C-alpha positions, 0 to 999 in steps of 0.5 A: 849890863854886860854879859860877863858882869851879869855872870859874876852876880849872885844867882838871885840877882841874875834871875832878877835881871832876866825878869827885869829885861823881860818886863822892859821888853814887853814880854810881861806887861802891867798886871801880868803874872810872872813865872812862879817860884817852881818855874824859876827853880826849874829854869835856873836850877836854884833853890826856892829861897833863891827864887824868892830873893829874885822876886824880892828884888823886883818888889823892892824896886817897885816893879812887881807885887805879890798877891796872896795865893795868886803869885807875883805880878808886874805892877800897874801904874794907874793914873787916878789923879792928874793933879794940876798944881796951879789951876786947882788952887784958883780962887774960882774953885774954892771961892765959888764953894768948890772943893780942891779935892773934888777937882782933883778926883773929877770923873771918880768918886772922891772921899775925905776921911777926917782923922783928927782935929787937935790943938798942938804946940808948933815945933820950931820949923813949922812955927817959922813957916807960919810966922809964929813963935815956937810952941805957939798953939796950932789947929791941926787937921789930919785927913785921908783922901780916897779915890774910888775907895782907895786911899791915895793921899794923907794931908795934915794942915797947920793953922794959927789956933788963935786965928781960927778959934770958934770957926768951922775950920776947927770942925770936921765939915768946914763948909763950902769952899773948905778952909780957904773960903773960911780964911777969906771970910776972916779977912785972910784970903789966900792969894799966893801959894808955895809948894815944895816937892820931894820924894822918899820911901814911906814910913810903916804907918804911911804905907799902912794908911795908904795901903801901899805895896812894897817898894812904892815911894811917896811924893811929899808936897808941902804947901804954904798959903799966904795972903796978898800981904805975904802973911802965911795962914796955912801949912799943908803937908801932904803924902801922896801915893806915887802910883796914883798921881801925875803932878802937872804944872802949867804956867807962862814964862816969866 
C-alpha cells in the first residue's frame, strides 16, 4: 500500500500493516512471538486498546494466534495430511480391507471418533443427490477424525436406510474396508466418485469441534459415491481444517 494511503488509515490498521510487512519479510517467522501490547504502545504511542485492535486484525486474517498467558504468535501452517483425492479412493485401498483415513494419515497416528449413527429424514437437496424422495429415511454417520490427537476433519455420511438396514454400516465399527467394502458386499460397489470443493469460515460448533484458532477457514468437500451403473449410494459431507490439509489431485489429460 502506498505510504500516503497508509498514513490515512486508523492507527490500529497502520500497526497491523507494519506487522504484516514484518511477517512477509521474514522478520517474524512461523511460530515466532510478535511484539507485546506494551511494546506496540511504546513504539507507536497508542493506547492498549489500539494495540489489541491491531492484533485482532492479524488474528481475523489468520496470520496470528493468541496463546493465553504467552502473547500473540505468527501462525504456523503445518501440513499434517496430503490428501491424494484420487489414489485414496482406489478399490485397492478399501477393497483390500484398508482404511481411506489411515492412508491419509500415513506416518502419523490417525484416530476416528464416531459421534453418532442415526436414522433421519432426508431434506430435499440430499435426497436428490441420493436419488431418493424428499423425507426418505437415511442412515446418517457422523465422525470426527484426529491426527496425532488433534481434530482435523468432521464428516457426515448419508446412505439409504433401507439399503443398509441390519448391516455393519449402521454400527460404529463397519469392519475392514469400511462403508465402501460393505456396500460392495451388498452388490452396490462404489465405482465412480464426484467431489465438490469450496471454502468458508466455520460455524461456532465446527470451530469448537476442530479446535480452530480465530481466523481459520475450513474446506468443504462433498463426495458422492456411485455404482458403475450411476446409482448414488453415499453422500459424504466433510469439513476440513484448512491449516492441516493439502488437497492433491493427479490425473491424466482426457
